[in-house]
N, C-alpha and C positions, 0 to 999 in steps of 0.2 A: 685604459684597457691594459690588462696584464699581458706579459710576454706570451703565456700559454694561450690566452684567449685570442691574441693577435694572430698567433700561428694557426689556430683553428679557423679564424676568419679567412686566412689566406688560402685555405684549402678550397674555398668556394670560388676562387678567382684564378683564371688562367690554368695552365697545364701542370703546375706544381713540379714535382720531381720528374714527371714524364718528359718535360721539355729538355731538362738537363741530360737525362739518360739518352734521349734521341740525339742530342748534340754529341754526346760522348760516343755513341755507337757510330755516328758519322765519322768521328775522329779516328776511331779504331780501324774502320774500313779504308779510310783515305785521309791521313792527317792534313793534307793540303785543302781538304774540303771545308775546313774551318779557318778562322783568322789565325795569324801567328800568335796573337795573345792567347787565344783559346788553346792553341797547341801547347804553349808553355804551361797553361793551367792544368790541362789534362795530363801532362807529363808527370805531374806530382799529385795526381788525384785518382781515386778509384771509387766506384759506387759501393754503397754498403751491401753486405751479403744479406740474404733473406733472414728476417728476424733480428738483424743486428741493430743496435741502437745507433741513432744519428746525433747523439749529444756531443758536445765539444770534446769530451775526454775519450771518446771511443776510438777504436782503431780505424774506423771508416772516415773519421774526420781528418782529412789530409790538408796540408798547407795550401793556401791560395797564393797567387802570385801578385806581387806589387806591380805598379805601373812600370817599373824598370826591369821587370822580369825576375826579381829576386823573391826568395821565399818570404812570405809575410806571415802574420799571425793566422792560426787555424780559423777556417770558416766552415761551420757545419752545413749540412745539406738544407736544413730549414731556413737558414739565412740566405743561402743561394736561391732556394725556391721563393723566398720572400722578395728578393730582388727581381726575379723573373716575373712574379705575379704583379709587382708594382709597375713594371714596364708594360705588361699586358693591360693593366687597369688604366694606365694613362692613354694607351691607344684606344681603348674602348670608351672610356668615360672622361677623357681629358677635356672634351667640349663643355663639360659641366663646370669647369673652372676657368674657361676662356672668358676674356673681357670682350663680350660681343656687343654690349650696349654702348653706343657712343655717348650716351648721357651719363654713364658712369655707375649705373646701378650694379650692385655686386652680383656675380653669377651664383647659381644655386650650390655649386660645389658638391663633393661626394666623399665620404670617408675612405673609399677605396683608393683615393689619390694621395693619401697621407702615408708617410713612412711607418708611423706607429701601427697602422692597421696590419701591415705586413711583417711587423717584428724586425725591422731593420733600421739602422742609423746611417747618417752620412759617412761615418767612419767605416761602417761595414761596406758601404757602396764604394768608398774610395779604395778599399782593399780588393774588390772584386773586379774581374775583367769586363770590359765593355762588351765582349762577345755574348755575355749573358743577356744583354738587352737586345742584341741582334739588329738586323736591318742595316740600311746604309749608314746610320749614325755610328754603329760600332766600328766601322772602318775609319772614322775620322776623329775618334775620341780615345783617350788614354785609359779610362777606367769606367766602371759602372756609374759612378757619381756624375762624371762629365756627360756620359751618355743619357742618363736620366734627366739631367738639367737641360740638355738640348732637346730631348724628347718632349719635355714640358713646353719648350719654346715653340715646338711644332704644333702640339695638340692643345695647348692651353694658353695661347697668346690672344691674337685677334681673329684667328680662324678656328672653327670648331668642326673637326672631321667626325662625321657621324655615319659610319658604315658598318658597324659591327653586326647589323641585322642581315647582311647579305649572306646568302646560302652558298654561293659558289666561291670556293677557295681562290681560284685564279683572279676573280674580281677583287676580293679583299687584299690579296697580295699585291696586285697592281696598284691599288689605291694607297696601300701602305708605303710602297716604294715611291710613288709619286709625291706623297706628302713629305716623307722623311729625306728623300734625296734633294728636295728643294729645287729640282731641275726646272720647275715651271715658274720660278720667281722672275720678277721683272728685271730687265737689265739695269745694272747700277751705273748708268751713264748720265751725264749732264743733259744731253739732248733729249733723252726719254723723260727725265724729270721736268724739264722746261715744257716739253710738249704736253705733258699731263697737266701742268699748271695752266697752260693756255686753254686746254679743252675744258677744264673745270671753270675757268673764268668765263668762257663762252656760255656754258650752261647756266651759271649763276646770274650773269648779267642779263641774259634773256628773261629769266623769271623776274628779276628785280625791276627791269625796265617795264615789263607788262604790268607789274603791280603799281608802278608810278603812273604809267600812261593810261591805264584802264582800271582804276581802283574799284569800280563797281561791277566788273565783269568776272564771271567764273572762269577759272583756268585749271584748277586742280593741280597745283604746282608739284614739281619734283623735289623741291627743296627739302633736304634732310636725307634724300636718297639720290643725290646728284651722280653718284658713281654708277648708276644704272646705264647711263649713256656710254662711258668708257668700257664697261663690261660688254655691251653690245658691239662697240667698235672692235674689241679684241676678238670676239667670236666671229664677227663678219670677216675680219682680216684673215683669221685662220681658215675660214671656209673658202675665201677667195683664192687661197693657195692650192686648193684641190680642184677637182673637176666638177664641183657642185654647181648646179644651175639655178636653184631656187631656195630662198630662205623665206619662211613665213613667220611673221612676228605677230602674235596675238596678245593683246593687252587691253585692259579697261582704261578709264579716263585719267587715273592718277598718273601725272607725268607725261601724258600722251602728246601734248603739244610740243614739249621739249624733244621727245623722240621723233616726232614728225619733222621738226626743224633740223635736228642735228644728226639723226641716224638716217632718216628718209630723205633729207635734203629738200624738204618742201620750202620754197622761197619765203624769206621773211616778208616780202611784199604781200604775198597772198595771206599769210597768217595775220599780219597787222590789218589788212583790209577786212578780213573776217571779224576782227575785233571791232573795227569801226562800224561795220555792218550798215552801210548807208542804204536807204530805200531804193536808190537808183540801181544798185546791184541786184536787188531782189526783183525789181520790175524788169530789168534786162533779162534775168534768168527766166522769168515767166514768159517774156516775149519771144525768146528763142527756143522755148519748149522745155526748159528745165522744170523739174518737179519740185515738190515742197522742200526737199533736202533734209538735213539734220544739223544738230549743233556741231560746232567745230571740233570739239573734243571727242566726237564719236566717229568722225570721218576717217576713211582709209586712203592709202595712196600706195604707189610703188616706185621703186628706184632701180635703174639699170646700171650695173657696174661692168665696164669692159675690162677684162683681165688680160694680163700678159704673163706668160710663163717663162721659165728659164730657156725653153727650147725656142726654135725659130717660129713654130706655129703658136698663135695666141690661144689661150684657154677659152672655152666657151663663156659667153657673158653670164653674169650672175644677176638674177632678178630678185630683188628684195621687196616683198609685198607685206603691207600691214593692212589686213582686211578691216573694213569698218566694224564697229562693235557698239551695240546699244548700252544703255545703263544697266542691263542685266548682266553686268560684270563678266562672269566666267563662261557665258554662252559661246564666246568666240573660241574657246579651247577646242572643242571637236570640229568646229568649222575650219580652223587653221590646219588641224591635223588631216582632215579630209582633203583640203586643198593640196597639202603636201603629198598625200597618197596619189592623187590624180597627176600631180606634176612629175612624179617619178615613175609613172606607169606607162608602158608602151602597149598600145592596143591596135596597132595598124596591121596586125597579122592574125590569122585564125588561131583558134585554140584558147588556152588560158593567157591572160595578160601577163606581161613581164614587169615586175616592180624592181627598180634599182635604188636601194637606200642611199647610195653615194650621191645621188642627184639632188637630194632635198634635206633640209633641216628645219625643224620648227623650234622657235623660241617662244615659250608661253610665259607671260608675266602675270602673276597672280597677286591679289591683295591678301594681306595676312589674316584679315577677318573672313574673307571669302573662301580661301583655300580649304580650311577644315569644315566650313559650314555649308557650302553649296554642293548638292549631290552631283551636279554635272562634272565637278572636278574628279570625284571618285569614278564616275562612269567613264570619263575620258582616260584616266589612268588605266582602267581595266581594259580599254581597247588596245593599249600599247603593245601587247605581246600576242594579240589574236591574229590568225593568218590573214583574214580579210581586211585588217585595219592597221597592221604593223607598218611603221614608216621608218624604221631604223633608229628610233630613239628621238625624244624631244629633250631640249634643255629647258627646264622650268626655273623661273626666278620668282621668288616671293618678294614682292615690294613691301617690306615689313616696316610699317609705321609704328608698330607696337600699340595700335589703337584702331578700332573701327570708326564709325561715324562719331559716336560718343561712348562706345562700349569698350571696356577694358578687357584684356585677354582672359582674365579669370571668369568673366561673364560670357565669353564668346566661344570658348573651346574647352574640351575636356582633356587636352593633351598639354605637355610641357611646352613643346615648340609648335609653331604654326604649321610646320611641314611634316609633323609626325604621321599624318595619313599616308604619306608616301612609303613609310616603312612596311606597310602591309603588302605593297607591290614590289618589295625588294629593290627599291630605288636608293642609290647612295645620296646622302644629304651632306652638304657642307654649309655651315653657318659662318657668316663673315661680318665683321664690323664695317659698316658703310663709311666710316670716317678714315679708313686705312686704304688709300688707293693701291698700294703695292700688294696688299693682301687680296683685295678684290680682283685684281688682274691675275694673280696667281690662281685663284679659284676659277676664274673664267677659262684659263688655259687648261686646267685639269678637267673641267667640265667638258670642253670640246674634245679633248684627247680621249676621255673615257667614252663619250658618246660615239666617237669615230671608231674606236677599237672594238667596243662590245655591242654597238648598235642597240643601245638601251637608253632609257630615260635617266636624267641626272637632275638633281634639284639643288639650286643655290638659294639659301635663305639669307637675303641681303637685309641686315638688321640696321635700321636707322631710326628716323623719327619724322614727324610731319611739322613743318615750320608754322603752318597756319591751321585753321580748323578744317573740317571736311571740304569746305570751299573757302575762298578768301574773304567772304562776307560773314562767315560763321565765327563765333567767339568760343574757342575751346576751353578758355579758362572758367566758364560757367560750371563745367563738370569735372575738369582735371586741372585745378588751380596749381597744385604743386608740380605736376608734370610740366606745365607751360611756363612756370618760373624757370625751370631748368632749360627748356627749349629756347626761351627768349634770351637767355644769357649765354647760350652755347655758341661758340664760333662756328662758322660754316666750314665745310670740308675744304673749300678753296683757301680760306684763311689759314686753316691748320696746315695744309700742304705748303702754302707760301711761306709760312713761318718755319716749317721744317727745312725748306730749301735755303732759306736765309741762314739758318743755324748751321747747315752743312756747307755754307759758303758757295752754293751753286749759283745763286742769284743775289742781287741787292734788293732791298725792300722797294726801291723806286721802280724796279722792273715789274714787280707784281702789280703796282698801282698803274703803271703805264698800260699793262694788258687790260685792266678794267676799263680805263679811259678809252682805249682803242675800240673795244667791242661796244661800249656804250655809245660812242659817237657814230658808229656804223648804224646801229639801230635807230638812233635819233634822226640821222639823215634820211633813212628810209621812211620813217614815220612822217617827217616833215614833207617828203616828196609826195605823200598821199593827201596833202591838203586839198588838192583839186580832184578828189577821188570820184566825184560825180562825173567828171569828164574822162577819167581813166577807167571807168567801170568795165568797158568792153574788153580791155586788155587783161583784166583781172578775173574774168569769168571764163572757165573752161567751156568749150563748145559741148552741147549735149550729144548723146548718141543719136544716130539717125533712127527715126521711128520706122517700123516695118510698113511696107506698102499695104494699103487696105485690101481686104478680101483674100489674103493668102491662105488662111485656114479653109475657107470655103472652096477654094480652087484646088486644094491638095488632092491629087489623084492617088487613092490608096488601093485601087484594084490591082489584082495580080492574076496573071494568066493561069489557066488550069494546068498547062504544061509545067510551069514553075512549081506550083503547089505539089503536083504529083511527083516531080523529080526530088523535091525537098523531102517529101514523105518517104520516098524510097531510100534516101540517104540516112534518114533517121532510124531506119531499120537495122543499120549496121552496128555491130558490137565487136569489141576486141576478141581475138581468138581465145576460145576457152572460157569466155565469160558465162557464168552460171548464175541465174537469178536466185536470190535467197528464198524468194517466195514464188510458188507456182501461180498463186492468185495474182500477184503483181505482174508476172510475166504475161499472163492472159490479158490483164488490163492494158498493158503497153501494146501488146499485139493487136488488141481490139481497136486501139486508136488508129493504128496504121490501116487496118481494114476499113474503119469508118471513113477515112479520107478517100479510100478507093471506091466506096459505095456512095459517096456524097453527090455524085453526078445524078443519081436517081432518087435520093431521099435526103432529108435533113438529118444527117448523122454525125456532124462534127460538133463535139461538145465544147464547153468553155475552155478547159485546160488544153485541148488539142488546138483550138483556135489561137490561144496564147502562144503555144509552142511554134505554130506555123508563122505567126506574126514575127516572133523573134528570129526565126530562120530566115524569113524574107529580109528583115532589117539587116542581119549579119551579111546576107548575100549582097546587099547594096553598100557594104563597107562601113556601116555604122556600128560602133562597139556598144555593148550592153553591159551594164552592171546592175544586178538585182540582189538586194540584201533585205533581210527582215527576220522576223521572229518565226523560225521553222519554215523558211521559204524554200529550202531545197526540196523538201517533200510536199510542203503546203500544209497549212493548219488542218485542212479538211481532207488530207490525203488525196489531193487532186492533181498536184503538179508533177511530182516525181522527176524533177529536172536532174537529179543526181541519183544514179542507180548503183546499188551495192551488190557485190557477191562476197564470199567469205574472205577474199584476199585484197580487193581493190574497189575503187570507185570509178564509175564511168559517167561522163557528162556528155550526152549525145550532141548538144549544141556546140561543144568545144571540138567535137570530132567531125562536124558537118563539112562535107567535101566542098560545098559551094561557098562557104563563109569567106569573107575578105577582111574580117575584123574580129577582135577578141570578144569572148563571152565569159563573164564571171558571175557566180552566184554563191552567196554565203549565208548561212544562218547567223543572224546577229545575236549578240548577248541580249538578255532580257532587259533591254534598256530602250527608252524612247528618246529622251532629250539628247544624249550624246550620239546615239546611233543616227538619229535623224539629222542632227547638226553636222555630223561627219559627211553624210550623203549630200547635204546642201553644199558644204564646202567642196566636195569632190565635183559636184555638178557645175558650180560657178567657175571652177578652175579649168574644167574640161567640158565646155558647153557643147562640143560636137559629139558627145557620147550620150546615149540614152541611159539615164540613171533612175532607178526605181527603188523605192522603199516600201515594204509591205508590213502592215501590223498584223499581229496574230488575230486580234479582233479590232474592229474599227474604233471602239471606244478607248483603246489604248493610246490613241492620239491625244487624249486628255492630258497625259503626262508630258507630252511634248508641245503643249500649247504655246509655250514661250518661243520655241523655234518657229512655229507657224506664224505667230504674230510679228515677231521681231525681224525675221528673215524672209521666209517664203513669200508672204503676201505683201510685205512692205518694202523690201530691199530695192525694188525697181523705183519706187516713189522717193525713197530716202537717199539712195546711193547710186542710182542708175545701174545697178547690177541687173542681169537678165537671167534669172534662174529658169530652169525647165524641168525641175525635179518632178517625178511622178509618184503619187501616193496611192497605194492600193489599200482600201479600208473596208473590210467585210462589214456589211450593213443589212439590216432587215429584221422585222419583228417575227420571231418564230417560236416564241414561248420560252426563250432562254433566260428571261428575267431582265432586270434593269441594266445589268452590266455588259451584256453581249448582244444588244439589239441595235443601238444607235451609234453610228460613226460621227455623230454631231454635225450632220449636214448643215444645220441652221447656222452654225458658227462660221463655216466657210462661206456661206451665202452672205452672211452679215459683213464679212471681211472683203468681199468681192467689190471692187470699184475700179473705174478707169482701166478696164481690161487688164487686170493684174493676175487673173487665174483662168483656167478652164475647169469646169466642174461637170461631171457626168454621172449618170446612174443608168447604165444601159441594160438592155434586156435580152440580147441575143449574142451568141458566140461570134457571129460575123461582125456585129456592131463593135464588140470589144476588139476584135482583130483590126478593124479599120481605125478605131480610136488610137490604138498603140502605134499603128503605122503612120497615122497623121502626125502624132507627136514627134516621131522620129524624123519625118520628112520636113518638119518645120523648125528643127533645132537651130539651123543657121539663119533662117529668114524671118521667123516669127515665134521666137521661143517664149513660152509661158509655163508656169507650173500647172500640172494636171492632177486633179483630185478625182479619183474614181471610187464610187461606192460599189464595191464588188460583192458578189452573191455568196451565200453559204449553201442553203438547201438547193438552190437553183443549179449548182455545179453539176448535179446529176439528174436534173429534171429534163426529160426529153424535149419539153416545149422550148427550151433555150437553144437547142441544137440548130445548126444551119446547114444549108445545102451548098454545093460547090458554086452554084451561080451567085450566091450571096457574097462570095469572096471575089468572084471574077467579073461580075456585072455591075456591082454597086460600090458606092463610096460611103463614107460616114453620113448618117442621116440624123440631124439634131432632133427631129420629131418624126414619129412613126404613126401615121393615121390608121384608123380602123378600116380595113378593107373587107371585113367579114360581115358587114351589115349593108342594108339597102340605104344609100345616102339620103334618098327622098323620105325615108321613114324616120330618120333620126330627129328627135326633138331635144334630147339631153346629151350634151357632150361632156363626158367625164375625162378630165385630164389627170394623169397619174404618172408615176415614175418608178422604175426599178421593179423589185420583186412583187410589190402589191398588185401590179398589173395581172400577174398570173393567178393571184387569189380571186381577183374580179372575173377574169376571163374563164376561170375554171369553176365558177359557182353555178348553182342551179338557176340563179336569177338571170344569167346571161341569155339563155334561150327564151325565157319568159318575157323579156323586155327588148324587142327589136328596135324600140325607139331610142335606145341608149347606145352611144358609140364610145368606145374606150380608146383614147388617144394617148400614146406614150411620149412624154417629154424626156428624151434621152439626154439632152444637153440642157443643164439648168443655167449655167453661166459660161460665156456671155448669153444673155437672154435671147432665145431664138425667135424673135418677133416675127420676121418674115415667114418662117416655117409654120408658126402657129396660125398666122393669117391665112396661109395656104390651106391649112387643115380646116379652119373654120369654113372656108369657101367650098369645101367638099360637101357640106351638109346645108343645103339651102333653106331648110325649114326649122332651123334651130330656134328654141325658145329659152334655153338656159345653158350656162356653162358651170361646171362643178370641178373644183379641185379636190381630189380624194387622196388621202395618205393614211398610213398606219399610225403615224406618230401622234402624240398629243398636239393640240392646236398651236401651242407656243413653241413647237419644235419642228424639225425638218424644214419643209419648203413653203408652208402656207403664208407666213408673214412676209416672205420674200416675193411670192407669186401674186398675192392678192391684189395689191395696188397696180402691179404691172399688167395683170390681166384686165383689171378695171379700165385702165388707160387704153389698153389694146382694143377692147370690144367697143369702146366709145358709147356706152349706154345702150347698145343694141340688145343686149341680154343681161340678165342679172348674173353675177358671179357668186357662187355659193361654196360652202365648205362641207366636206365629210371627212371625219376622222375621229380620233380619240379627243376627249375633252382636255382642256388645259391641265397640266400636271407638273409638279416638280420632279417627278420620277419618270424616266423614259418609258418604262414598261412594267407590266404586272409581274409580281414575283411568283404567281401561281399559274401553272399551265392551264388549269381549268378556266380561270378568269381571263387569261389571254384568249383562249378559243371562243369564249362567250363574246368578248368585246370585238374580236376580229370578225366573227360571224355577223354581229350587229352592224358594224360599219360597212361591211360588204353589202348587206341588205339595203342599208340607207343609200348607198351610192346608186342603186337602181330604183328605189321606191320612195324615198323620203320626199314629202311634199313641202317644199320650202315656202316660207311665208315672207312677204316683204318686210322691210325695216319698219 
């Protein structure tokens, strides 16, 4: 490249002459504002006049100063600008020249990092002052060449600082100072270096011992990324020195056993026993009530650290939790963050909850293939700065093997780095070579300090390799032969660090070998002690959680006195002084609710949304906090809730201003996300099981996008991990001509997943039933918690037939089955069972009056199956000849396949059990409103008139 072209190139990098003029202006206002070297430089220099040439022979080309402060050869402004641009380029792109790959593959590099690009030489830099480079380095170097050399050592060694995408200058400046000052480097002491060697030995020996002792077992080893554990150590130590009370570590299975052993302090005895996996342990677990469990590299645990501060009073204890995580890799991300939000939130006072970010920290460990590929990662990153989800920042660590299962980076992502997705969320990224312990710990300290100061996310890209295949029985050489030639000949980080300490004369070679022997012998002794594991099984099995007492749900008393309801209704009328509704129509709607409650003693006037609001008010009055989030939940998808009221200046949340409340209420519109949003609420729920946590979908079929959270956590966590979720899902459901996508909340899937009393599933039909259902869920949080799935209405929200009277709230409890009280029991021959909104289509049809022999019985609770309530309903009609299950959905959907055999077993052959509904279909509903109405009318008629034939 020619000199002129190089100078043109430099114009596109950095501030060019502007930076120099800014420095000069600072010098003119206050000479002491710049370094002494810069003062000497500017004493013999002046900027060019407008239109004046800046070539070497011009008057504007003043002498530069040598490192001794003497006048040196002339330096033109373009050379100075080139030096400044070079420094800026190294800061921005130096990571592209950093040796980040432990296996020695060359970095991509960038022309902007070369002297030629900027039209400068080493001699030019030697003649220029270090002040042109700026930053902490300028204060400890003699000239620009020394400063540039040290700048390269910071930005292009084994750490790659990648933060030029940040928009806030104060964050960039802090990171620049943190990197260039080197104040976060590890202490250069023999004690530190020896302790690091001992830790790396412990980590490596554990993996190698498992490989020898259990060569046919999966363990998904950490080898190649051993520094993960010391990085976690460093972050935890930094956290323990603060008032932090909770750390949540979310990670997949790669390296999980090592972290469980050495970060979470899970005893070796338990880990080795799980590898042995004797039948006796499994039999014992079943005998004492344990469930089916999960594989060892999915399980979670927690550790309690008692802290002592410098003062006389001890710091609060620190709870480190690693929630269990299935093989769906990144699903644990929102779960962990939701747990952190709950752990840092105070809800024992009325009003809005109080979240303290200083109480919690999340460390999320990602796979390099999963981070850019799985949408839940982006969804979780998007939550990080939202008011209802912010947790004060997470530290992300990419466990970078540089390889997926067998997929190489060029086939797995469209970005240069695995972590580039984070740039869109303005998260600083630091890449680091996993074979450099000192660099790794420096990065860990910077990450914690940044997160602590700015309360934002930070990403560490820990670049290493994978010693074995995806698992230890996999042969990676089949697909990556050249890569694994390098891996197999590459020394471990423990060996590299030991050799470095020997070379520094910190230890002798024999000391390193003694450490290996010591840790190996300890593991071997524990392994040998488990020879009689059949006899020791009882000591190695944790006791199960005590099951709830039978019948608690049925015994729950959800009635509320009329005096309480009327008093709460009166409190909900109160508004801040001067609050003016944006809409007169909305003001009338809200006022109408209050009036409806007052009239409810004489008529059924309380609608669905009012019943919900009253349920929440009574729950808050009883000291149970509520968190409701979802897609447009503040107003409600169907403009029914209006939990947040707006005028032109402010928001008003009546349930936060409720005079009788003894606990906090919060409601947030979630982002248009299902997987991360629902995972977050699940995490919040299991961390704070004493709070009523509710997530609402805009339409019920949106749950399709969160099916993995449903399958892996909500319905199975009790069986796998003995967690006790009680999350409530509100899923709008019903066939109303909206087409295939907004009809079904996929009730059939929840019913298929229901087993061993792991859920409650309801499709209720009155406002009071919904009221009692919510109250029952809140009252059972401590004694009999279960997730609750509610198929909520759409058109019924404004249907007067759904409304309830005051007596329905004060005299009744939840009723799993509602019999038909509007028919003569003696005349009934056909009993039609149905659920939800379809009941009103049947009850409102012309056929109803024409067929007094048909009773319509509503099954409000689908799971647990209300057998005794159904038997009681059957007994009401002594002359029955047939039972029919009627539904709107196709036969292969909704409840028929769940109900059919249960009903057959229940009736014991006394009557035939038949079906009315749409035919089997791959599509939930018709795309045509006309076709919907025709089919709906037909199945309504069939429910009353169809003559069923025997098989």
